[in-house]
C-alpha positions as CSV (number, residue, x, y, z in Angstrom):
1,X,172.3,129.1,119.9
2,X,170.9,126.2,121.7
3,X,170.3,123.2,119.4
4,X,167.0,122.3,119.2
5,X,167.2,118.5,120.3
6,X,169.2,119.8,123.6
7,X,168.1,121.8,126.5
8,X,170.9,123.9,127.9
9,X,174.0,125.3,126.0
10,X,177.3,124.3,127.5
11,X,180.5,125.6,126.5
12,X,184.4,124.6,126.6
13,X,184.7,126.9,129.4
14,X,182.1,125.4,131.3
15,X,183.6,122.1,131.0
16,X,186.8,123.5,132.0
17,X,185.2,124.8,135.3
18,X,183.8,121.3,135.9
19,X,187.0,119.4,135.3
20,X,189.0,121.8,137.6
21,X,186.5,121.3,140.6
22,X,186.2,117.5,140.0
23,X,189.9,117.4,139.8
24,X,190.2,118.9,143.2
25,X,187.6,116.4,144.7
26,X,189.5,114.0,143.1
27,X,192.7,114.9,145.0
28,X,190.9,115.6,148.3
29,X,189.6,112.2,148.4
30,X,192.5,110.6,147.5
31,X,194.3,112.3,150.2
32,X,191.4,111.5,152.5
33,X,192.2,108.0,151.6
34,X,195.9,108.3,152.5
35,X,196.1,110.6,155.3
36,X,192.8,111.2,156.7
37,X,192.1,111.8,159.9
38,X,190.9,109.0,162.3
39,X,188.1,111.2,163.7
40,X,186.9,112.5,160.6
41,X,187.5,115.9,161.3
42,X,189.0,118.6,159.2
43,X,187.5,121.8,157.2
44,X,189.0,120.5,153.8
45,X,187.0,117.4,154.0
46,X,183.9,119.2,154.3
47,X,185.2,121.6,151.3
48,X,186.0,118.4,149.2
49,X,182.4,116.9,149.7
50,X,180.7,120.1,148.7
51,X,183.0,120.5,145.5
52,X,182.3,116.9,144.8
53,X,178.3,117.7,145.2
54,X,178.5,120.8,143.2
55,X,180.2,119.1,140.5
56,X,177.4,116.4,140.6
57,X,174.9,119.2,140.0
58,X,176.8,120.9,137.2
59,X,177.2,117.4,135.3
60,X,173.6,116.6,135.5
61,X,173.0,119.5,133.0
62,X,174.7,116.8,130.5
63,X,172.6,114.2,131.6
64,X,169.5,116.3,130.7
65,X,170.7,117.1,127.4
66,X,171.4,113.3,126.6
67,X,168.1,112.4,127.7
68,X,166.3,114.9,125.5
69,X,168.5,114.1,122.5
70,X,168.4,110.4,122.7
71,X,165.0,109.5,124.2
72,X,161.8,109.7,122.3
73,X,159.2,112.1,123.5
74,X,157.4,109.1,125.5
75,X,160.6,108.4,127.6
76,X,161.9,111.9,128.3
77,X,160.1,112.0,131.1
78,X,161.4,108.8,132.9
79,X,164.7,109.8,131.5
80,X,164.8,113.4,133.4
81,X,163.5,111.8,136.5
82,X,166.1,109.4,136.5
83,X,168.8,112.0,135.8
84,X,167.7,114.1,138.8
85,X,167.0,111.1,141.1
86,X,170.8,109.9,140.5
87,X,172.1,113.2,140.9
88,X,170.3,113.8,144.3
89,X,171.3,110.4,145.5
90,X,174.6,110.6,144.8
91,X,174.9,114.4,146.1
92,X,173.4,113.2,149.5
93,X,176.1,110.3,149.7
94,X,179.2,113.0,149.5
95,X,177.3,115.6,151.7
96,X,176.3,112.9,154.2
97,X,179.7,111.2,154.5
98,X,182.2,114.1,154.9
99,X,182.9,113.4,158.7
100,X,183.5,109.7,157.7
101,X,187.0,108.5,159.4
102,X,189.7,107.4,157.5
103,X,189.3,103.8,158.4
104,X,185.6,103.4,157.7
105,X,186.2,105.5,154.1
106,X,188.6,102.6,153.3
107,X,186.7,99.7,154.2
108,X,182.9,100.8,153.7
109,X,181.6,100.3,150.0
110,X,180.1,103.8,150.1
111,X,183.9,105.4,150.6
112,X,184.9,103.6,147.4
113,X,181.4,104.7,145.6
114,X,182.3,108.1,146.4
115,X,185.7,108.1,145.4
116,X,184.7,106.3,142.1
117,X,181.8,108.6,141.1
118,X,184.6,111.8,142.0
119,X,187.0,110.0,139.3
120,X,184.3,109.5,136.5
121,X,183.1,112.9,136.9
122,X,186.7,114.2,136.2
123,X,187.3,112.0,133.2
124,X,183.8,112.6,131.9
125,X,184.1,116.4,132.2
126,X,187.7,116.4,130.7
127,X,185.9,114.5,127.7
128,X,183.5,116.8,127.3
129,X,186.0,119.7,127.3
130,X,187.9,118.1,124.7
131,X,184.7,117.9,122.7
132,X,183.7,121.4,123.0
133,X,187.4,122.5,122.5
134,X,187.9,120.4,119.3
135,X,184.6,119.3,118.2
136,X,184.3,116.7,115.3
137,X,183.9,117.8,111.7
138,X,180.0,118.0,111.3
139,X,178.8,116.3,108.3
140,X,177.2,118.1,105.9
141,X,173.4,117.6,105.7
142,X,171.9,117.3,102.0
143,X,168.5,116.5,100.9
144,X,169.0,113.3,98.8
145,X,165.6,113.1,97.3
146,X,162.7,115.4,96.7
147,X,160.4,115.7,99.7
148,X,156.6,114.5,99.1
149,X,155.2,117.5,98.7
150,X,155.3,117.3,94.8
151,X,152.6,118.2,92.3
152,X,151.9,117.0,88.7
153,X,152.5,119.5,86.0
154,X,149.5,119.5,84.0
155,X,150.6,122.1,81.2
156,X,153.2,119.7,79.7
157,X,154.6,116.4,79.4
158,X,157.9,115.0,78.4
159,X,157.8,112.8,75.3
160,X,160.2,110.0,74.7
161,X,161.5,109.0,71.3
162,X,158.7,106.4,70.9
163,X,155.9,109.2,71.7
164,X,154.9,107.7,74.9
165,X,154.1,110.6,77.4
166,X,155.9,111.0,80.7
167,X,154.5,112.8,83.6
168,X,156.9,115.5,85.0
169,X,156.4,117.2,88.4
170,X,157.3,120.6,90.3
171,X,157.5,121.0,94.0
172,X,154.8,122.8,95.4
173,X,155.4,126.2,96.3
174,X,158.7,126.1,95.2
175,X,161.3,128.0,97.6
176,X,158.5,129.1,99.7
177,X,159.4,127.2,102.9
178,X,162.7,125.8,104.6
179,X,163.5,122.3,104.0
180,X,162.5,120.0,106.8
181,X,165.7,118.4,108.5
182,X,164.1,115.4,109.2
183,X,163.9,114.6,105.5
184,X,167.6,115.3,105.1
185,X,170.7,112.7,105.5
186,X,174.2,113.1,106.7
187,X,176.8,113.0,103.9
188,X,180.4,111.4,104.1
189,X,181.4,112.1,100.7
190,X,181.9,115.9,100.6
191,X,185.5,116.2,101.0
192,X,185.9,114.1,97.6
193,X,183.6,116.1,95.6
194,X,183.6,119.6,93.7
195,X,180.2,121.7,93.7
196,X,179.7,122.9,90.3
197,X,176.0,124.3,90.9
198,X,173.6,125.6,93.6
199,X,170.7,123.7,95.2
200,X,167.3,124.5,94.0
201,X,164.0,122.8,94.2
202,X,163.4,122.9,90.6
203,X,164.8,119.7,89.5
204,X,166.2,116.4,90.8
205,X,168.6,114.3,89.4
206,X,166.8,112.6,86.7
207,X,165.3,116.1,85.7
208,X,168.6,117.7,85.5
209,X,170.2,114.9,83.1
210,X,167.2,114.6,81.0
211,X,165.0,117.8,81.1
212,X,167.7,120.3,81.3
213,X,166.6,121.0,84.9
214,X,163.2,122.1,84.4
215,X,161.1,119.4,86.2
216,X,161.2,116.5,88.3
217,X,160.8,112.9,87.2
218,X,160.9,109.7,89.3
219,X,163.2,106.9,88.8
220,X,160.6,104.5,87.0
221,X,160.5,107.3,84.3
222,X,163.9,106.9,83.8
223,X,163.6,103.4,82.7
224,X,161.2,104.2,80.0
225,X,163.5,106.8,78.9
226,X,166.4,104.4,78.7
227,X,163.9,101.7,76.7
228,X,162.4,104.1,74.3
229,X,165.4,106.5,73.4
230,X,167.8,103.8,72.3
231,X,170.1,103.3,75.1
232,X,172.2,100.5,75.6
233,X,174.9,99.5,78.8
234,X,178.6,100.0,77.5
235,X,181.4,99.1,79.4
236,X,183.9,102.2,78.2
237,X,182.1,104.9,79.4
238,X,183.0,108.5,77.5
239,X,182.0,112.2,77.8
240,X,178.3,112.5,77.3
241,X,177.2,109.0,78.8
242,X,174.6,108.9,81.5
243,X,175.3,106.8,84.6
244,X,172.5,105.0,86.1
245,X,172.8,103.9,89.9
246,X,170.3,101.0,91.2
247,X,169.4,99.7,94.4
248,X,170.0,96.0,95.2
249,X,166.2,95.7,93.7
250,X,167.6,97.4,90.6
251,X,165.2,100.2,91.3
252,X,166.6,103.4,89.6
253,X,167.9,105.8,92.8
254,X,170.1,108.4,90.9
255,X,171.5,109.3,87.4
256,X,174.1,111.6,86.2
257,X,176.3,112.3,83.6
258,X,179.9,111.3,82.5
259,X,181.9,114.2,81.9
260,X,185.5,113.0,81.1
261,X,187.8,110.0,81.4
262,X,191.3,110.7,82.4
263,X,194.3,109.2,81.4
264,X,194.6,106.9,84.3
265,X,191.0,106.0,83.3
266,X,189.5,107.7,86.4
267,X,185.6,108.4,85.1
268,X,184.3,112.0,86.2
269,X,180.9,112.2,86.9
270,X,178.6,115.3,87.2
271,X,175.1,114.8,89.0
272,X,172.6,116.6,90.9
273,X,172.0,115.3,94.3
274,X,168.4,115.3,95.0
275,X,167.0,119.2,95.0
276,X,170.7,120.2,96.4
277,X,173.6,121.0,94.5
278,X,175.5,119.9,91.1
279,X,178.8,117.8,91.9
280,X,181.5,116.3,90.2
281,X,182.4,113.0,91.8
282,X,183.9,109.7,91.3
283,X,181.5,107.1,90.2
284,X,181.7,105.3,93.7
285,X,181.5,108.6,95.1
286,X,177.6,109.4,96.0
287,X,175.5,108.4,99.0
288,X,172.9,106.8,96.8
289,X,174.5,103.4,95.5
290,X,177.7,101.5,94.7
291,X,175.7,99.7,91.9
292,X,176.0,101.7,88.6
293,X,176.2,101.1,84.7
294,X,176.8,103.4,81.9
295,X,174.3,104.0,79.3
296,X,174.8,105.6,75.9
297,X,172.4,106.2,73.1
298,X,173.1,107.1,69.4
299,X,170.9,110.4,69.8
300,X,173.0,113.8,69.6
301,X,172.2,114.5,73.7
302,X,170.2,113.2,76.4
303,X,167.4,115.7,76.6
304,X,164.0,114.7,76.3
305,X,161.3,116.5,74.5
306,X,158.9,118.5,76.6
307,X,155.5,119.2,74.8
308,X,152.6,121.1,76.0
309,X,149.4,119.2,76.6
310,X,146.9,120.5,74.1
311,X,143.3,119.2,75.3
312,X,143.1,118.1,79.1
313,X,145.9,116.9,81.8
314,X,146.9,113.5,81.7
315,X,144.7,111.3,83.9
316,X,145.7,111.2,87.7
């Protein structure tokens, strides 16, 4: 399958072939530099030039892929034209100089440019072959926040211990459409986590902690819950405490639960990452923030009461 941000799919075998042909061209040009005929004759010189030109055309595929992947839509056409022009120019240089005598090949800049381009092609094709043969481990992609297509739940509200209502949300058309990759982030922490639950769109991290995974609630609602339900910051976390992650501006960006503390004082956290799965991890082992505090309440649990709206929905 061709990635959506590339034009052509190229395999390790493709680059191995390119490397083999470019290596032949490099060897041919070095032989020409050292032992080439004085009048520029020789069938092998023509074959070397044609081999180098062929490799240039094969490598242009990678240039087009890079243009498609790295440049914005407004510049892709210019990048494509530049790749084609550079390929055509270098191809002409190789094909038009195959009769160049050894003395001129050594003394002219074009001769050294031909040699340098051949060495570069060999090096690049070998690098690409290694990348395809041993691809780097891809970072998992997770949706670490709920996308914008949320809708207010008018039938229920969450009620704090001070009887202040909190508006709750659900994803619009839950489960009907695939998640947009543009809303996702590459995550570096997966090797140090244990997944405990599957991904779902019903609740985010805050809804998982306070609403039994029934709804989504925003970060500002968490502060209201902390204020109204008797939570206080503690320095010695224990199982059942809430961990609250904040941004540098003190906005609440993530919450989780303390599941236990090991003998070496290592704290084990369980939290739901956005609308992705539920994970066990270290307190520092999330992509959200490294600024966190532990909160404890005298209440028997962290659940916030969900009550039906009797008469009319909350004001928008």
